[in-house]
C-alpha positions as CSV (number, residue, x, y, z in Angstrom):
1,H,0.0,0.0,0.0
2,G,2.1,2.9,-1.3
3,L,1.4,6.5,-0.6
4,Q,0.2,8.7,-3.4
5,H,-0.9,12.3,-3.2
6,S,-4.0,13.4,-5.1
7,P,-5.5,16.9,-5.2
8,S,-9.0,15.6,-5.0
9,T,-10.7,15.2,-1.6
10,E,-13.2,12.4,-2.3
11,S,-12.0,10.5,-5.3
12,E,-13.7,7.2,-6.1
13,T,-11.2,6.2,-8.8
14,P,-9.2,3.2,-7.6
15,L,-5.9,4.5,-6.4
16,Q,-3.1,3.6,-4.0
17,P,-3.8,5.0,-0.5
18,L,-4.0,8.8,-0.3
19,V,-2.3,10.5,2.6
20,D,-2.0,14.2,3.2
21,L,-0.3,15.5,6.3
22,N,-1.7,19.0,6.0
23,H,-4.2,19.8,8.7
24,A,-7.7,20.8,7.6
25,S,-9.4,24.0,8.8
26,S,-12.5,23.6,10.8
27,S,-14.6,24.9,8.0
28,A,-13.4,22.3,5.5
29,S,-16.1,20.0,4.2
30,S,-16.3,16.8,2.1
31,S,-18.5,16.3,-0.9
32,S,-20.4,13.4,-2.4
33,S,-21.6,13.0,-6.0
34,S,-24.6,10.8,-5.2
35,S,-28.1,12.1,-5.8
36,S,-31.7,10.9,-5.4
37,T,-34.9,11.4,-7.2
38,S,-38.4,11.8,-5.9
39,A,-39.8,9.1,-3.7
40,S,-42.2,8.6,-0.7
41,P,-41.5,10.1,2.7
42,V,-39.8,8.0,5.4
43,N,-41.3,8.5,8.8
44,G,-41.8,12.2,8.5
45,L,-38.8,12.8,6.3
46,T,-39.9,14.5,3.1
47,H,-37.9,14.4,-0.2
48,N,-36.2,17.4,-1.5
49,G,-33.7,17.1,-4.4
50,S,-30.2,17.2,-2.8
51,T,-26.7,16.6,-4.0
52,H,-24.7,15.0,-2.6
53,N,-6.4,11.7,22.2
54,S,-4.0,9.3,21.7
55,N,-2.2,7.8,24.7
56,G,0.4,5.4,23.2
57,N,-1.8,2.3,22.6
58,S,-4.9,2.4,20.5
59,S,-7.1,-0.6,20.8
60,C,-10.7,-1.5,20.0
61,S,-13.1,-3.3,22.3
62,N,-15.9,-4.2,20.0
63,G,-19.4,-4.1,21.3
64,G,-22.4,-4.1,20.0
65,G,-30.0,22.0,15.3
66,S,-33.2,22.9,13.5
67,H,-34.8,20.4,11.2
68,H,-34.8,21.0,7.5
69,S,-36.6,19.1,4.7
70,A,-34.6,16.0,4.2
71,G,-33.9,14.4,0.9
72,S,-35.0,10.9,1.8
73,A,-36.6,7.7,0.9
74,P,-35.4,5.1,-1.6
75,S,-35.1,5.8,-5.2
76,S,-33.4,3.3,-7.5
77,R,-30.4,3.3,-9.7
78,R,-28.2,0.7,-11.4
79,S,-24.7,-0.3,-10.4
80,H,-21.9,-0.5,-12.8
81,R,-22.8,-4.1,-13.4
82,G,-26.4,-3.1,-14.3
83,R,-28.0,-4.5,-11.1
84,R,-30.7,-2.4,-9.6
85,R,-29.9,-0.6,-6.3
86,R,-32.0,1.2,-3.8
87,V,-30.9,4.6,-2.6
88,I,-31.7,6.1,0.8
89,T,-30.5,9.7,1.1
90,V,-30.9,12.3,3.9
91,T,-28.5,15.2,3.8
92,H,-28.0,18.5,5.7
93,S,-30.6,17.7,8.3
94,A,-30.7,17.0,12.0
95,L,-31.4,13.3,12.5
96,D,-32.4,12.5,16.1
97,L,-33.0,9.0,17.6
98,P,-36.6,8.6,16.4
99,L,-35.8,9.6,12.8
100,L,-32.8,7.2,12.8
101,R,-35.1,4.4,14.0
102,G,-37.4,5.2,11.1
103,L,-34.5,4.7,8.7
104,V,-33.8,1.3,10.3
105,E,-37.4,0.3,9.7
106,K,-37.1,1.4,6.1
107,L,-34.0,-0.6,5.6
108,A,-35.6,-3.7,7.2
109,E,-38.6,-3.4,4.7
110,R,-36.2,-3.4,1.8
111,G,-34.0,-6.1,3.3
112,A,-36.3,-8.9,2.4
113,S,-35.8,-8.2,-1.3
114,Q,-32.0,-8.5,-0.9
115,E,-31.4,-5.7,-3.3
116,P,-28.1,-3.9,-3.0
117,A,-28.6,-0.5,-1.3
118,D,-26.9,2.9,-1.0
119,V,-27.3,4.8,2.3
120,I,-26.2,8.4,2.2
121,L,-26.5,10.4,5.4
122,N,-24.1,13.3,5.0
123,F,-24.0,16.4,7.2
124,D,-27.0,15.3,9.4
125,Q,-25.6,16.0,12.9
126,I,-25.9,12.4,13.8
127,P,-24.6,11.8,17.4
128,D,-22.4,8.8,17.9
129,Q,-24.6,7.3,20.7
130,A,-27.8,7.8,18.7
131,F,-26.3,6.0,15.6
132,V,-25.5,3.0,17.8
133,E,-28.7,3.0,20.0
134,S,-31.0,3.4,17.0
135,G,-29.7,0.1,15.5
136,L,-28.7,1.9,12.3
137,A,-25.1,1.0,12.7
138,S,-26.1,-2.7,12.8
139,A,-28.8,-2.3,10.1
140,V,-26.4,-1.0,7.4
141,L,-24.2,-4.0,7.9
142,A,-27.1,-6.5,7.7
143,H,-29.3,-5.2,4.9
144,H,-27.1,-5.5,1.8
145,V,-25.7,-1.9,1.9
146,V,-22.9,-1.6,-0.6
147,N,-22.3,2.2,-0.4
148,L,-22.3,3.9,3.0
149,E,-21.7,7.6,3.3
150,L,-21.8,9.3,6.7
151,I,-19.7,12.4,6.0
152,G,-19.8,15.4,8.4
153,N,-21.6,14.0,11.4
154,A,-20.4,13.4,15.0
155,L,-19.6,9.7,14.8
156,G,-16.8,8.4,17.1
157,V,-15.6,5.3,18.8
158,G,-19.0,3.7,19.4
159,S,-20.0,3.8,15.8
160,C,-16.6,2.6,14.6
161,S,-16.8,-0.3,17.1
162,V,-20.0,-1.6,15.6
163,L,-19.0,-1.0,12.0
164,G,-15.6,-2.5,12.6
165,F,-17.1,-5.6,14.2
166,G,-19.5,-6.1,11.4
167,L,-17.2,-5.3,8.4
168,P,-16.0,-8.9,7.9
169,G,-19.5,-10.1,7.1
170,S,-20.8,-7.0,5.3
171,R,-21.2,-6.2,1.6
172,I,-20.0,-2.6,1.9
173,A,-17.7,-1.7,-1.0
174,R,-17.5,2.1,-0.3
175,L,-17.3,3.5,3.2
176,K,-17.0,7.3,3.6
177,L,-16.7,8.7,7.1
178,G,-14.9,12.0,6.5
179,D,-15.3,14.9,8.9
180,N,-16.3,13.0,12.0
181,K,-14.6,12.4,15.4
182,I,-13.1,8.9,14.9
183,S,-9.7,9.5,16.6
184,D,-7.1,6.8,17.1
185,Y,-9.5,4.6,19.0
186,G,-12.1,4.6,16.3
187,A,-9.5,4.0,13.6
188,A,-8.3,1.0,15.6
189,C,-11.9,-0.4,15.6
190,L,-12.2,0.0,11.9
191,A,-8.8,-1.6,11.4
192,E,-10.0,-4.7,13.2
193,G,-12.7,-5.2,10.6
194,L,-10.4,-4.6,7.7
195,R,-8.3,-7.7,8.4
196,D,-11.1,-10.2,7.5
197,N,-13.1,-8.1,5.1
198,A,-13.4,-9.2,1.5
199,T,-15.6,-6.5,-0.1
200,L,-14.4,-3.0,0.9
201,V,-12.7,-1.2,-2.0
202,H,-12.8,2.5,-0.9
203,L,-12.3,3.7,2.6
204,H,-12.3,7.5,3.1
205,L,-11.4,8.9,6.6
206,P,-10.2,12.5,6.0
207,R,-10.4,15.1,8.9
208,N,-11.0,12.6,11.7
209,L,-8.4,13.5,14.3
210,I,-6.4,10.3,13.6
211,G,-2.9,10.4,15.0
212,D,0.1,8.1,14.6
213,N,-1.4,5.3,16.7
214,G,-4.6,5.2,14.5
215,A,-2.5,5.2,11.3
216,I,-0.4,2.4,12.6
217,A,-3.5,0.4,13.5
218,I,-4.9,0.9,10.0
219,A,-1.7,-0.2,8.5
220,R,-1.7,-3.4,10.5
221,G,-5.3,-4.1,9.5
222,L,-4.4,-3.7,5.9
223,M,-1.9,-6.5,6.1
224,G,-4.7,-9.0,6.1
225,N,-6.8,-7.2,3.5
226,S,-6.6,-7.9,-0.3
227,T,-9.5,-5.8,-1.7
228,L,-9.0,-2.2,-0.6
229,T,-7.6,0.0,-3.5
230,S,-8.4,3.5,-2.2
231,L,-7.5,4.8,1.3
232,N,-8.1,8.5,2.0
233,L,-6.5,9.7,5.2
234,R,-6.0,13.4,4.3
235,H,-5.9,16.2,6.8
236,N,-5.4,14.0,9.9
237,H,-2.9,14.4,12.7
238,F,-0.3,11.7,12.2
239,G,3.3,12.3,11.4
240,A,6.4,10.4,10.3
241,S,5.7,7.2,12.2
242,G,2.2,6.9,10.8
243,V,3.4,7.5,7.3
244,A,6.2,5.0,7.7
245,A,3.7,2.3,8.8
246,L,1.4,3.0,5.8
247,S,4.3,3.0,3.3
């Protein structure tokens, strides 16, 4: 896994891992190119067209604003192989626990069809605890989600613990968690899941307060992974030892 610099912030083109040691400003944001078309409301969410402390040892113990109109509810699109995919999108909203549980129900309804799904919940102010308690963290791993975007929320160690634990058995190919609060401990949790995962191709973790210990944990996780082709760790806080581990 060599290191290669790219000027783009959220590239989906298969590349060698992207690492940028420049720190991001607090106003920096990530972008997504996904979009959704009109569909029915999901538990009160109406559709609106939208675009898309480190202490030396990081380890993971795996365990289980105002509201705006939210672009939500499944539309469909086809993957590059021509297979139909369901798309659930809610962006730039404030998703609390009841609304997150509504999305879990929607995923469960679609789960019986076993259709691949995209779940895009960017800039929704999702708290780490609510993401876990709602069951959404587990639901996206169980219901054939292949593209999961959770950019610009407040996810941390709890979310990463559940996601990391479930990654080996998931179908997720693209996981975008930029602009959250993952830190070294969250990175270590995700790294645990990388070892035995056989589906993940793109992992994007820019602007997540990841230091040397988190970068080293990810590097170790990649030793057992043969599918990942794009790793974005730009604008984190690791230095020479983290870069050396990833090289």
